[in-house]
N, C-alpha and C positions, 0 to 999 in steps of 0.2 A: 807348851807342849800339851796335846790333848790326853786327857785321862784314859789309860788302856783298862779294859775289863779283863780281869784274871781268869774268869770262868768261861773259857771257850774250848771248844773241842780239840785243837792242837795242844793248848796248855794241859788239858785234863788227860790226854793221852801222854804226853810227857811226864807229867806227875804221876801217872800210873805206873811208870818204870820204876820208881823208888820202892813201893811196896813189894812190886814183883821181884826186885833185886833182893830184898830182905828175905822173901820166901825161898829164892834161889840159894841165898847163903845158908838157910837152915836146912835146905835139901842137901847141899853138898856136905854140911857137917854130919848129917845123919846118913850119908850114902844112899839117898833117895834119887838115883841117877835119872831114871825115866821121868819122874815128876820134875826134876831140876831142868831136864832137857825140854820138857813142854813149856815150863814157865820162862826159859830163855828164849825159846822160839816165839812165845807170845810177846815177850818183852821187845825183841827185835822187830816184830811186826808192828808194834806201836811207834817204834821210831821211824819206820818207813811211812806209817800212816799219817802221823803228824805232821811231817814235812809236806806230803802229798796234799793233805787237806789244807794245810795253811796256804800253799800256792795256789791250789785250785778254787778254794772257797773263802780263804781269809779266816781270822785276820793275821797278818804278818805283825807280829808285836815285838817290842824290845824284851818283854818278859819271855816271850817264846824262844827268841834268838838266844837267850841265856840259859833258860830252864832245859831246853832240849839237850844242848851238850853237856850241861851238868849231869843230867839223868843218866846219859851215855856213859859218862865217866865213873858215876857210883856203880852201874850194873857191870861194865868191863873190868875196871880196877878191882873191884870187890870180889868178882869172879876169879880173876887171877890170883888174887891174894889167899882166897879160900882154897882153890885148887892146888896151890904149890904145896900145901900140906898133905896132900893125897900121893902116896908113893907112886901109884901107877898112872898118875896124870901126865907125866913126861914134862912137867912145867917146873923149872927150877927157880929158886929165889932170885937169881940174877936176871932171869927173864921177866919175872914180875917187877923188878926194880926198873928195868928198862922201859916197860909200858907205863908204870905209874909216874916215873919221873918225866917221861916225855908228855904225858897229859897235865902234870903240874906246871912244867916250863910253858907250854903252849897256852895254857889257861892264865897265867901270869903275864905273858907277853900280849896275849889278845886283850887283856885288860888295859894294858898301858896304851895300846894303839887306839883302841876304842875310845880312851879316855882324851884322846886328841880330836875326836870327832870323826874319825875314819872307820870304815868298815873293815872287819877283819874275820870273815866268815871262813868255813871250811871249803877247801877247793878239791879238785879231784884226787890229789895225792892223799889228802886227808881222809876223803871218803874211801879209797881203796886200802889205807890202813884200817879203818873201822871195819869194813868188809872183811878183810883177812882176820882181824883180831874176832870177829864173830864166828867166821868159819873155823877157826882154831877151837874156840869154845864149844862150838856145837860139836865138832868132831871128838874133842877130849870126853865130853858128857855122853856121846854116843858110844865110844869105846869102853868107857867105864861101865855104862849100863850092860853093853854086850858082855863084858867080862863078868860082872855079876850075874848075868842071865845064863851064863855057862855056854855061850856060843862057841863054835869050833875055834880051835887055837889056830888052824889053818888061815881062816878068814881074818882073824885078828893080826896074826904075824903078817899077811899080805898088806894090811892097813898101816902097819908101823912106817915103812919108808914114806907113804903119802902124808901121814901126820907129821913127820919129821920135816919133810920139804915144806910144809904148809906153816909150821911153826917158825922155821928159819925165814921163809919169805915174809910172814907177819913181822918178825922182829926187824928184818931190813927195811920193811915199809915204815915200821914205826919209828926207827932212827932217820931214815931218809925224809920222812914228811917233818919230822921235829926240826931236822936242818933247815929244810926248805922255809918252815914257817919262821926261824930265827933269822934267816937272810932276808926274807920278805918284810919282817918286822923292823929290822935294821934299816932297810931302805926307807919304810914309811915313816919311821921316827926321825930319820936324818933330814927329811924334807923340811 
């Protein structure tokens, strides 16, 4: 097997999400909602950009295939963990538990499947789940910023049903994609 360079644009973009995540957690802890929102948007942009760059210009590496989802999980799971402690976030501990458990289970089964030499990357359902998780986190950070900035209660009240629908759609996609990955892994490991 050829030796891979760790220092390439996609890996650096993926790795950048870790310090961005830490900065986001600090912002959440100190109720710096606008800065946290900007950091989260930058981090999600690096997630899109690293995949685009790797597919377009290369390299597609084993390190990148593992670093990218790991950075995503640190960012998203950490954000849910920190936000659940904020009363106005609308994120309950059980919701965070669903998100974190799904990510741990899928990471574990992915490792088992790939140890057999088979590829077990994200599919459309996993990408939908990630998109909804990011949309929920962006929405929560945006609403928390608006509340802190004293925006009109009418605007915030109008957004509450949208936030609730998005939150439950994300939870359904999180559970559904987790089940789908379990079924897929069972079939692949049974061969």
